[in-house]
Steps between C-alpha positions, in 0.01 A plus 500: 500500500134426576299293254265793435792724402645228281180432310422871462847548351416232243164663427650843440806371318286299260269801467799712390621235255165437332379860525803673353547223244135522390515876460821459302315268259218752457738795462691308236179411314392866493737551207310245293733203543663325794856606582661185640797686650274750678291215644814315608634807680158552658500156662872497579491840672171411671672201658785727606246730670339209682831355613632825642171587669400161639767239425667523838170417672389192306796405284336664200348205318193668342458184292361154592769333288772669704331397825481141374873511423569627851283225650681232300832648617370473857513873566123525539253276682199355322256713701699814427514417129123469487467829688737666252294366209179650641669834565648510150166431334333768713768751397459414132121532516529835679736629231260398224213669685699824491546455124124443473429823689748696290384357166240228443462123484628490142823663616538242775442223247776653286747445785436125519761256377415331171702245307546524123546122495412281797792258470748782451346682795531194722864445408612858555304539825659185643853583387498869590341440839766237567774751419332769709464274805857370462631858500297583811603188690869558433516879528322500837725226641849558360718734704692588185201641312246567776569873500387523139178299536277808518622600156566157346145374559317796338747497210430130448127569486562786256705273274234229512231747396705626207550140388150354528235776507424431130468126568312460828449852629771416756330403822740270693262582786157341557376791715599755234280312248214412735427853627442662158313190375251510789435874482513521120298176463741374235585135570611372159853375574493535879560129559847531347601768749355328805675170435823538309681775695465265799647217292782739409558578867551130574740471207690811609540360851625165367754673276612720790550202731692296244711772337550761772507269802619171347215306658449222249262281698259762642392223738514696826335802340215295354448326834467842662256614234286188548485576872405860421793632699708804433664778688186642667474872453802515273489650155734598222 
């Protein structure tokens, strides 16, 4: 696949994830109160849409934390990871612009991720992103479960949203939080969602290497990361 195709797949996949998820939030709020299950299904099914439409082209990351996990696992080069990050942010911003056109800037602000308690938000974003990345790393590598990855990954995101929407808004994705924040000009807790899903991605990779692969030292992997090497062009 050409780089242009790959990055466009990440743009449109992230657009689908953030766009459908954002509209699910606003549809849920139309009844007067947020329906956590409806929001969870919105994001989970949005990821399913993106994976089926574009996953075969780019690997279907649609999330800088996932791309970081793939880089650490040496399935993505450093340059490609940075390209994925740019594409994902562009897709998220484009999705929030569509929400702006359909509604207004207050509606976009309502789709941002906010934490009811900063420490609780940090903890759940780290832990849930770690679980999400661990599922992705294993389900896209293991021959035993690889055939179910397209379903397992969206279901994992759905479960995460059900669990932590009331606590942190359930981001586990810096691009998903950045796009609505920029367009809705609502930056209150943005720092949590830019930093700690990435911390969770590192933790998820470490757990995957130790538990799933039995690599207790991580020495060779960390040497590769320090050199910025990976499997150029490869993705999950």
